[in-house]
C-alpha positions in Angstrom: -19.6 22.3 11.5 -15.9 22.8 11.2 -14.3 21.2 8.1 -10.6 21.1 7.4 -10.1 23.2 4.3 -7.3 22.7 1.9 -7.4 26.4 1.0 -5.7 29.0 3.2 -5.2 32.7 3.3 -2.7 33.9 0.6 -3.3 31.0 -1.8 -3.8 31.6 -5.5 -7.1 30.2 -6.6 -9.3 30.2 -9.7 -13.2 30.3 -9.6 -14.5 27.2 -11.3 -18.2 27.9 -11.3 -20.7 30.8 -10.9 -20.8 34.4 -12.1 -17.1 35.0 -11.8 -16.0 31.7 -13.4 -12.4 31.8 -14.7 -11.2 34.7 -12.5 -7.9 34.2 -10.6 -7.2 35.9 -7.3 -5.6 35.4 -3.9 -7.5 34.4 -0.8 -7.9 37.4 1.5 -9.7 35.6 4.3 -10.7 32.0 5.0 -13.8 31.1 7.2 -13.5 27.4 8.0 -16.6 27.3 10.2 -18.8 28.3 7.2 -16.6 26.6 4.5 -16.2 30.0 2.7 -13.4 32.2 1.4 -13.0 35.8 0.4 -11.1 36.1 -2.9 -9.5 39.3 -4.2 -11.7 40.8 -7.0 -14.3 38.1 -7.0 -18.0 38.3 -6.0 -18.0 42.1 -5.6 -21.0 43.4 -3.6 -22.2 46.9 -2.9 -22.6 47.9 0.7 -24.4 51.1 1.8 -22.5 52.5 4.7 -23.2 55.3 7.1 -20.7 58.1 7.5 -18.5 57.9 10.6 -15.8 60.1 12.1 -13.1 58.3 10.1 -14.9 57.0 7.0 -16.8 58.7 4.3 -20.4 57.4 3.9 -21.9 56.1 0.6 -21.9 53.0 -1.5 -18.7 50.9 -0.9 -17.8 48.0 -3.2 -16.1 45.1 -1.5 -15.5 41.3 -1.9 -18.2 39.0 -0.7 -17.6 35.4 0.4 -17.7 32.4 -1.9 -18.1 28.8 -1.0 -14.9 26.8 -1.0 -16.3 24.2 -3.4 -16.5 26.9 -6.1 -12.7 27.6 -6.1 -9.7 25.5 -7.0 -6.0 25.9 -6.4 -3.9 27.2 -9.2 -1.1 24.9 -10.2 2.3 26.8 -9.7 3.7 25.1 -12.8 0.9 25.3 -15.4 -1.4 28.0 -14.0 -4.4 25.6 -14.4 -6.9 24.4 -11.7 -5.7 21.4 -9.7 -6.6 19.3 -6.7 -4.5 19.3 -3.6 -2.8 16.4 -1.9 -0.5 16.1 1.1 3.0 14.8 1.3 5.5 14.3 4.2 9.0 15.7 3.4 12.2 14.2 4.6 12.6 16.8 7.3 9.2 15.8 8.9 7.1 18.6 7.5 3.7 17.9 6.1 3.1 20.1 3.0 0.3 20.6 0.4 1.2 19.5 -3.1 -0.6 20.0 -6.5 -1.9 16.7 -7.7 -1.3 17.4 -11.4 2.4 18.5 -11.3 3.5 17.4 -7.8 4.7 20.9 -7.1 4.8 22.0 -3.4 2.1 24.7 -2.7 3.3 25.6 0.8 6.4 27.7 1.2 
């Protein structure tokens, strides 16, 4: 089931629930088909990898996915969690805006 997500790659988000609650990071990857995102420094998991010709084997720590409902956008003005709305600009572009401050999120 594909759902339109308001969070995209490169957005600054804060984790609002779970083990990593309160951590702020940027979205490294968005997976809309599963409604999940990978956030920098959040939900670190250990992966046991086999040695290959170009990579050393061993235990590698990397970011796991987190459900999109567990993160919220960071307001550009106040650095607090905020909801996201949409607004049409005069030049015809549709941009995402922070609901609390009205600041444009898209660049």
